[in-house]
N, C-alpha and C positions, 0 to 999 in steps of 0.2 A: 872812590874805591875802583880798583883795577880789575881787569878780567880774571885774573888768576884767583883773586878771592872770590868771585862769584862761582867759579867752577868748584872751589872747596865747599860751598853751600849746598850744591846740587845733591851731592849723595845724602847729607843730612836731611835734606827735604823729601827725598824719596823715602828714606827710612820711616820718617814721621808719617809719611802718606799711607805707606804699607800698614803701619801700627794702627792708624785710625780705620783704614778699611777692614782689618782683621777684627777690631773691636765692633764695627757696624755689623759686620757677618754674624758675629757671635750673638749679637743683640737680636738681629732678625731671627736667627735659629731658636733663640730662647723664647720670642714671642709666637713663632710658629708651633714650637713644642707645646706651648701652653694653650694656643688655640686648638691644637690637634687634641689635647687631653680634654678641653671643655666640649669639643665636638664629640668626642668619644663618650664623655659623661652624659650629654645630652641625647645621644643615640641610645645609651643603655637606659636612661630615664624613660625615653619615648617608647623603647621596646616593652619596658616594663608596664608604662600605663596602657599601651595597647593590649598587652596580655591581660591586665586587670579588667579593661573595658570589655574585652571579648568574653572573659569569664563571667563578669557582670551581665552581659548581653545574654549569655547562655542561660545563666541563672533567672533572669527575668523572663526568658522565653519558656523555659521550663515551668515558671510558676505560673505564667499566662495559659500554658496547655493544661496544667492541673486544674487551674480555676475553670476553664473552659469545659473540661470533663466534669467537674462538680457541678458546673452550671446546668451541662446536658443531663446529669443524672438526677438533679433537683427538679428539672423540667419533666423528665419522664415520671418521676414519683409524683409530681403534681398532676399530670394528666392521668396516670393510674389512680390517683385518689379521686379526681373528678369523675372518672368512669364509675368507681365503686360508689361514690356518692349518689351519682344519678341512678345507678342499679338499686341502690338502696331506697331512693325516693320512689322508684316505680314499684319496688316491692311493699313499701309502706302504702303506696297508693292502691295497690292490689289487694292488700289486707284490709285497708279501710273499706274497700268496695264490697270485699266478701263479708266483712264483719264491721259495718258502719257503727261509728260511735252512736250513742243515743243523743237525741236533741237536748238542748240545754234545759228545756221544760218539758217534763214527761207529761203524757196525756192521762188524765184522771179518768178513766172509764166511767166510775159512777157518776162523776160530775158531768160528763158528756152525754151519759144517757138521760140525765136530768134535763139537760139543755135541749136535747134532741125531742124529748117528751114535750118540754114547754113549747118548742118550735112547732111541732106537730099539732099541737093543741090550738096554735094560732094559724094552722095551715089553711091557706086559701082565704084569710081575712083580708079586710081591706087595709092597704098600707098607709101609715101616716107619714107623710112626707117630712123630710128634714130641712129641705130648701124650698124656696119659692119658684124653682125651675118649672116652667110651664110650656117649654119648647118641645116641638116634635120635627123629624124631618120632612121636609117638602120635597127635595129633589137633590141630585148630585150636581152641585154648581160647577165644579172643575175637577180634572184629573191630571195628574202628573206621575209619569213613569221615571223613577229615579235611576234604576240600573238592573242588571240581571246578576244575581249572587247566590252561589250554593246550590243546594238541591231543589228539586221541583217543590217541595213541600217544606215549610219552615214558619218562622215568626220574627218579625222585626217591629220595634216599638220604641218609644220614649217614656219617661216617667210620667204617669197619668195624674200625678198630684204635685209633682215638685216643679222646679224652675230649671232643672238640669237640661244642657243641651246634648247630653249623651245618648247614642243610639245603641240600643241592646239588640243582639241578633242570635237567634236560635236557629241554627242550621240544621234540617233534617226533623225527624219526628222522634229520634230516640238517641240521646247523647248525655253527655255530663260536662260539657264546655260552653261557656257563654262568651261571645265576642262583644266587646264594648270599644265603639268608636267615640272619640271626644266631641265631634260635632257632626252635623249632617254633611258638611264639606268633604271631611275625611272619607266618610261612607260612600259618597257619590263619586268622587275623583278617582279612588285607587281600588283596583280590581282584587288585589290581593288583601290578605288580612294582616299585613306587617304595619299598619298604622292602628291596629287594634289591640287593646289589652285583652287579656283572657282570665276568665274565672273558671276554675274547677270546682263544680259543685260537690258536696260530700255525698249525695245520692244521685244517680242518674235520673233524667227527666224523660217523660214521654208524652207524645201528642203535642199540640201546638195552642193550648189553652193557658199559657202563662201570663202573668202580669208583672209590670214593674210599678209600684205604687209607694210614694213617699219614701223612697231610699230604701225599700225593700223588694225582694223578689218573691212573688207567690207562684209556686211551681208544682207540677204534679210528679209525685215519686213513681219512677217505673216499676220497682219491685214491691211485692207484696200487695196488701191492699191499697186501693186508691186514697193516697194521703196528700193532703195540701201541705208543702212546706214553705215556712215563713223564714226567708233567709236575708240577713243583713248585708247590704253590699258594701257599706263602709269597712266593717271589720271582719267580713267574711266568716260569719258564724250562723248557725241555726238558732233562730230566736223562739220559734214554736213550731207545732205541727198538729195537724188535726186529721183523724180518719174520718172520712165522709161517711155519714150514717146510712146512706143507701145501701140496700141489699142487692146483690147480683146487679152491678151496674153494666150497662151496655153502652156503646157508643152514643154520644148525644147527637151526632149529626149522621145522617144515612150516607152522605157522600164523603165524609171524613171519618173512616173507620178508627184512625189512630187517636182520636180525641175523646175522652171520656168525661172530663171535666173542663168547662170554659171559665176561667176567672176573669171577670170583667169589671171595670170601674166607670162610673158617671158621676154626675153632679151629686148624687146621693150617697156615693161611697162605694163600697165592695159588693159584688154578686158572684153566685156560682150557678152557672148553667150545666144541667147534667140530664141524665135519664136513667130509669130504672126497668128491670124486668116485670115489676109489678104493672107498670103502665108504658109498655115498650113503644107504643105508637106516637105518643106526644112528649114534648120536652117539658122538664120541670125547671123551675127557679128558685133560689134562695138568697136571702139577704145575710151577708156575713159582716162580723165585727172585725175590722182590719187589725185591731189591737189584739185580741185573743182568739181570732178565728171561730169564736162562737156563732153558731146558727141563731138568727134572731127571727127569722119567719120563712115559711116555705109556701110555694104555690104550684098547683098542676096547671099548666097552660093548655090552650086549645090548639097550639102550633105543632103540627106533625113533624117526626123526625125524618120521614121519607123524603128523599131528594133536598133536604137542608145541607148546606155546605158551611155554614157559619152564622154566629149570631153575636149581638152586642146590645148593650142597654144604655138608652138615652133618656134622661130625666125620669128615671123610674119606670120606663117602658121597655119591654123586651122586643127587640127587632130581629127576626129570623130570615136569612138570606137563602134563597132556594136556587137550584139549577137544575140540570137534566143530566142523565147517565152520560149522554154525549154532551160534553161542556157546551152550553149556550150562553144566553145573557143572563147574568146574575139579577136577582130582583128581590126586595123585601116584600114579602107576600103575607106575613102574618105579625102582627103587633099586639102585644099583651101588656096593658097598663096596670101595674099592681095597685095603683091609686084609684082607679076606675074613673079617671077624669076624661080618658080617651076611649071610646067605643072602637072595636077593630074595624067596623064597617065605615068609620069616619076617617080612618088613617089613610094617608096616601100611599099609593103603589109606587114605590121608588125602584127605578132601574138603574144598573151599574153599566156603564160602557162596554161593549163586547171587546175583550182583548185576546187572551191566549189560551185559557182553559178555565178552570175554576178555583175558587179562593180556598187556600189550606188554612188562612187565618185573617181575621178582620179585626182589628184593635181600635176601638173609638177612644179618642183623647178629648175628654171633657173641657179641657183648657183652651185647645186650639179649634175645637169643633170640627175635626177631621179625622178620617180613618186610615191606618196605617195597614196595607193588605200586602198579601203575598200570593201572587197568581203565577203557578206554573213556574217558578224561579225568578220571576220579575217582583220588585219592590215597588208599590204604587202607593200615592197619597191621594185620597178622595176628600175634596172639600165639599162640606154640606151646606145646602141652603136650609135654614131653619125657619118655621113658623110656630105662632102660639097654637096651642091645641085647641082653643075655642074657635080660631079661624080657620081650621083645616075643615 
């Protein structure tokens, strides 16, 4: 093929290349247009989704704000209700204090008069013992000061007949609340009452002559005639009560004018130590039935009230503790044995170590053979050395 023929093909080739280039540019333009449409569509959808998300967020925030307001309103209503309930409880407690409900078992005055008459007929008779206990105190073997708690006067004790480790505390000489510590450890280690349970009694108590015995609290009611209340510590109800038959009672201890009746326990059971206007110089003793609070027998003792600060019973023998107006060394200076097996002159003169002042309460525990004492706000344990009565 000659040169002339090649020159003829060049224009044709140029035309073909321009046609292909035009088609390619059109194809690229179509693809770009399609891509732009898709980008525009995605942008519209994204914008719509963003708007919906923002609206949903605003809706959720509104709902959360409303829920927070409702929660705050409910909390305020709950606090207000708690305040009203607390106020109502205080008002109910006040009304119960002003108008206390009668005990579960009412006192039959006729029956009580018969029981008192029977007890007076047996007054000062020799007591027939229920046990073979023949011990008496020889001396104070040891003393342990636990702590200082509460007022200068008060009472602390354990159950004199049960196996419980609980400690019962009566702070002061007139109140309506008893503190209960689960064990001696909690009472000893903690100065505050946060480890203690509280029992609010249906009637306020007076003095320091109360007793915990076999799951029941025997305490002296503050208002009205001197009444021994038997209170069940488990279900917190009044089981029984008894108006003490002594007329014109006076403080039983000359140095403890706040105590009119001292309820005590020993190996023989329950006792009441008291004094009357009829024989105001000496202390009286009565044997009680712990179940019914009946007075089984009564005695006039030769133990004087003057300078007496406390008393307890051991194996049927009343031990009266004396001191002086200016507190000195406490001592057992009068012993009265209801069974007649121990003559007063044969009893040991027992001295207690000199500590702070004088005892406002002394509770003998017949199971442990030790005394729980309250001395000027200090709680003390006295461990006793015992001897047979015939050996003294």
